[in-house]
GUVOKE-780708 format. One record per residue (C-alpha): x, y, z. Coordinates in steps of 0.25 Angstrom, whole numbers, padded with zeros to 4 digits, always signed. Layout:
BEGIN
XYZ ...
END
This chain:
BEGIN
-0378-0690-0211 -0366-0687-0220 -0368-0687-0235 -0354-0691-0238 -0349-0706-0237 -0346-0712-0224 -0334-0721-0225 -0326-0729-0214 -0314-0721-0213 -0300-0726-0208 -0296-0724-0194 -0293-0709-0191 -0297-0704-0205 -0307-0692-0206 -0321-0693-0212 -0324-0678-0215 -0338-0680-0220 -0342-0686-0206 -0333-0676-0198 -0342-0665-0205 -0354-0669-0197 -0347-0667-0183 -0335-0658-0186 -0324-0657-0175 -0325-0642-0172 -0314-0643-0161 -0304-0643-0172 -0301-0632-0182 -0310-0632-0195 -0297-0636-0203 -0282-0639-0201 -0272-0631-0210 -0258-0634-0216 -0249-0624-0224 -0239-0625-0235 -0227-0624-0237 -0226-0619-0223 -0234-0615-0210 -0238-0601-0208 -0228-0593-0200 -0230-0593-0185 -0230-0578-0184 -0242-0577-0194 -0250-0589-0187 -0248-0582-0174 -0253-0568-0179 -0265-0575-0185 -0268-0582-0172 -0269-0568-0165 -0277-0562-0176 -0287-0574-0175 -0288-0571-0160 -0290-0556-0162 -0301-0559-0172 -0308-0569-0163 -0308-0559-0152 -0313-0547-0161 -0324-0556-0166 -0328-0548-0179 -0343-0549-0182 -0341-0562-0191 -0334-0569-0179 -0346-0565-0170 -0352-0578-0176 -0364-0579-0165 -0369-0565-0170 -0373-0571-0184 -0380-0584-0179 -0395-0584-0183 -0404-0588-0173 -0411-0602-0173 -0424-0595-0174 -0420-0588-0187 -0413-0600-0193 -0426-0608-0190 -0433-0599-0200 -0424-0601-0211 -0430-0611-0221 -0423-0624-0223 -0424-0631-0236 -0420-0627-0251 -0413-0614-0250 -0407-0604-0261 -0397-0594-0254 -0394-0582-0261 -0381-0575-0257 -0367-0571-0262 -0353-0572-0255 -0354-0573-0240 -0369-0575-0241 -0368-0588-0248 -0353-0594-0248 -0353-0599-0234 -0367-0605-0234 -0362-0613-0247 -0350-0618-0240 -0358-0622-0228 -0368-0630-0236 -0357-0637-0244 -0350-0641-0231 -0364-0646-0225 -0367-0654-0237 -0353-0661-0237 -0354-0663-0221 -0367-0671-0224 -0376-0661-0217 -0386-0661-0230 -0389-0646-0231 -0403-0643-0237 -0403-0638-0252 -0398-0624-0253 -0392-0616-0265 -0383-0604-0263 -0385-0594-0275 -0373-0584-0276 -0374-0582-0291 -0381-0573-0301 -0378-0583-0313 -0392-0585-0319 -0388-0600-0321 -0384-0602-0307 -0396-0594-0301 -0406-0601-0310 -0401-0615-0305 -0403-0610-0291 -0416-0604-0293 -0421-0616-0300 -0416-0625-0288 -0423-0616-0279 -0436-0615-0286 -0437-0630-0287 -0434-0632-0272 -0441-0620-0267 -0429-0615-0260 -0430-0604-0251 -0420-0591-0253 -0409-0588-0243 -0404-0574-0246 -0391-0569-0240 -0386-0555-0242 -0379-0548-0231 -0382-0534-0238 -0396-0538-0243 -0391-0531-0255 -0383-0541-0263 -0387-0539-0277 -0385-0553-0282 -0393-0559-0270 -0404-0549-0274 -0404-0553-0288 -0404-0568-0285 -0415-0566-0275 -0424-0559-0286 -0421-0571-0295 -0426-0580-0283 -0438-0573-0281 -0442-0572-0295 -0442-0588-0294 -0451-0588-0283 -0441-0591-0272 -0443-0588-0258 -0433-0579-0250 -0433-0586-0236 -0421-0580-0229 -0412-0568-0230 -0399-0566-0223 -0393-0552-0223 -0388-0540-0214 -0399-0536-0204 -0408-0526-0212 -0408-0511-0207 -0422-0509-0202 -0419-0494-0203 -0415-0494-0218 -0424-0488-0229 -0424-0501-0237 -0420-0516-0235 -0409-0522-0243 -0414-0527-0256 -0413-0541-0254 -0420-0541-0240 -0430-0532-0246 -0432-0542-0258 -0433-0554-0248 -0443-0547-0240 -0452-0544-0251 -0451-0557-0257 -0454-0565-0245 -0464-0557-0239 -0457-0557-0226 -0457-0573-0225 -0442-0574-0226 -0431-0574-0215 -0422-0563-0213 -0408-0566-0206 -0396-0557-0204 -0381-0558-0203 -0373-0549-0193 -0371-0536-0201 -0357-0535-0197 -0353-0549-0204 -0350-0548-0218 -0356-0557-0228 -0343-0566-0231 -0341-0567-0215 -0356-0571-0213 -0356-0586-0214 -0358-0589-0200 -0370-0580-0199 -0384-0582-0205 -0377-0583-0219 -0371-0596-0215 -0382-0601-0205 -0395-0599-0213 -0391-0607-0226 -0387-0619-0217 -0400-0618-0210 -0407-0617-0223 -0400-0630-0227 -0405-0637-0215 -0392-0637-0208 -0387-0632-0194 -0386-0617-0198 -0375-0616-0187 -0365-0625-0194 -0356-0614-0198 -0358-0604-0187 -0357-0614-0175 -0344-0619-0181 -0338-0605-0183 -0341-0601-0168 -0335-0614-0163 -0323-0611-0172 -0322-0597-0167 -0322-0601-0153 -0311-0612-0156 -0302-0602-0163 -0303-0593-0150 -0299-0605-0141 -0284-0604-0144 -0272-0603-0154 -0273-0618-0156 -0287-0617-0161 -0283-0605-0170 -0270-0612-0176 -0275-0617-0189 -0282-0603-0192 -0270-0595-0188 -0261-0603-0196 -0270-0601-0209 -0269-0586-0206 -0255-0586-0203 -0253-0593-0217 -0261-0582-0224 -0252-0572-0217 -0240-0579-0222 -0245-0580-0236 -0253-0568-0241 -0258-0569-0255 -0268-0564-0265 -0273-0577-0268 -0279-0588-0258 -0283-0601-0264 -0293-0610-0257 -0290-0624-0263 -0302-0633-0258 -0299-0647-0259 -0314-0650-0255 -0325-0645-0263 -0333-0643-0250 -0323-0631-0247 -0326-0623-0260 -0337-0616-0254 -0329-0613-0241 -0318-0607-0250 -0328-0598-0258 -0333-0593-0244 -0318-0590-0240 -0315-0584-0253 -0326-0573-0251 -0322-0571-0236 -0307-0568-0240 -0309-0561-0253 -0319-0551-0248 -0312-0549-0235 -0298-0548-0238 -0298-0541-0252 -0296-0526-0248 -0289-0514-0252 -0282-0509-0239 -0280-0494-0234 -0266-0493-0241 -0272-0498-0254 -0266-0512-0254 -0275-0523-0258 -0276-0536-0250 -0284-0549-0251 -0283-0562-0258 -0291-0570-0268 -0296-0583-0262 -0299-0594-0273 -0305-0607-0270 -0299-0619-0278 -0305-0633-0279 -0297-0645-0276 -0291-0654-0286 -0299-0646-0297 -0291-0634-0295 -0278-0642-0295 -0281-0643-0310 -0283-0628-0312 -0277-0619-0302 -0265-0627-0296 -0255-0623-0307 -0257-0608-0304 -0255-0610-0289 -0243-0618-0290 -0235-0610-0301 -0242-0597-0302 -0240-0584-0294 -0238-0587-0279 -0248-0577-0274 -0258-0586-0266 -0259-0596-0255 -0267-0609-0256 -0277-0615-0245 -0280-0630-0248 -0293-0632-0241 -0299-0646-0239 -0305-0655-0228 -0297-0662-0218 -0301-0676-0223 -0294-0689-0222 -0283-0689-0233 -0286-0704-0236 -0300-0701-0240 -0306-0712-0233 -0318-0704-0229 -0323-0703-0243 -0326-0718-0246 -0325-0722-0260 -0320-0708-0263 -0308-0709-0254 -0298-0708-0265 -0304-0695-0270 -0303-0690-0256 -0289-0694-0255 -0285-0687-0268 -0291-0675-0263 -0282-0673-0252 -0270-0678-0260 -0272-0667-0271 -0274-0657-0260 -0261-0660-0253 -0254-0661-0266 -0258-0648-0272 -0255-0641-0258 -0241-0647-0258 -0239-0642-0272 -0243-0627-0269 -0233-0616-0270 -0242-0607-0263 -0243-0606-0248 -0254-0617-0244 -0264-0620-0233 -0271-0633-0232 -0285-0631-0224 -0291-0644-0221 -0305-0642-0215 -0309-0652-0204 -0322-0657-0210 -0334-0654-0220 -0343-0648-0209 -0350-0635-0210 -0344-0633-0196 -0330-0634-0201 -0334-0624-0212 -0339-0614-0202 -0326-0615-0194 -0318-0614-0207 -0326-0601-0211 -0323-0595-0198 -0309-0597-0200 -0309-0591-0214 -0316-0579-0208 -0305-0578-0197 -0294-0579-0207 -0300-0568-0216 -0302-0558-0205 -0288-0561-0200 -0282-0560-0213 -0289-0547-0215 -0283-0541-0202 -0269-0545-0207 -0272-0537-0219 -0277-0525-0212 -0291-0526-0219 -0305-0526-0215 -0311-0540-0220 -0325-0535-0220 -0334-0529-0230 -0330-0530-0245 -0328-0515-0251 -0324-0519-0264 -0336-0528-0267 -0345-0517-0264 -0340-0510-0277 -0344-0522-0285 -0358-0522-0279 -0360-0507-0283 -0356-0510-0297 -0366-0521-0298 -0377-0512-0293 -0373-0501-0302 -0375-0511-0314 -0388-0517-0310 
END
């Protein structure tokens, strides 16, 4: 049963909250338009060839089946109140998936994701977890994330139980365990569950592995919601140029308009967590110093619907022309008839989005997601990873690893 209002709609109008219960995966996860002009045919064609080459090469993150957790292991994951400890790719994808599931009416079980060391935020989460006897789900690819280790210590001091850990496979020949793995084993007495992600899949590329599947399972949802949809979308993209048209056009638009700033302007709050996931994926993958010393990459910034019309629009309209803007929303009935007594607000949202887009002096893309289902999110995430990998190839850089971030980590450890 969906949690949003069911209303009688006009003939032919779309009812996105209901669509989310049974998404039409034969269609692309979104439709896309551009302004002030369409991408050039040459760059669209080049992008289509690059997509085909990537699908054929199948890098480790695109070998999605290799990251599927067995039914036997998933059944061992506790279902119920859960506190997930993780940062970056260990948290952002799960948060987006749970948000989509909530709005789609799938009623995910109670789960909080803690990716902060602010004592106020941490204290609130620990109070919640203690009150409902939440189990800990610890996610750290390296098993050495200092913030996760300190959060784990704080949780253990409150008597919380580590139930599941997700990390790279542990090297059985190593002299010692990664510190997080060691701490979990000591605290649980071996009663916890250890799951792994493919070692070759980086954290920000891992949402289709255990990193995305286990939080869904803990929330009493189908753990394969994202992964199954991404596999389906990968095969759909491989079926021919028509299936790849929207993605190829988006990539062509990026090639036409290279810029140091990329704005994701979300006209649905539901998309803000997807935007945060995209921000990490692109910023960490494309920010590089090339062999010739030149620096490449772009800062991805998420804006929030009409609220940021009143705070950032002036800069984008009259400030330096050094960016491009993606307007992201759902492909809803513009009349808002699906929203019952909130129809006028639903209609206003679309009007404001379109008016803002038409006013832009920067290159624009309007990306309308087909519905609010986690399946559509999974396909959308696959598009994001393909778009990032193809863009990296066009810049002649390696999108895997994050060499500069390691410098920050070393600095933190020196100061501890």
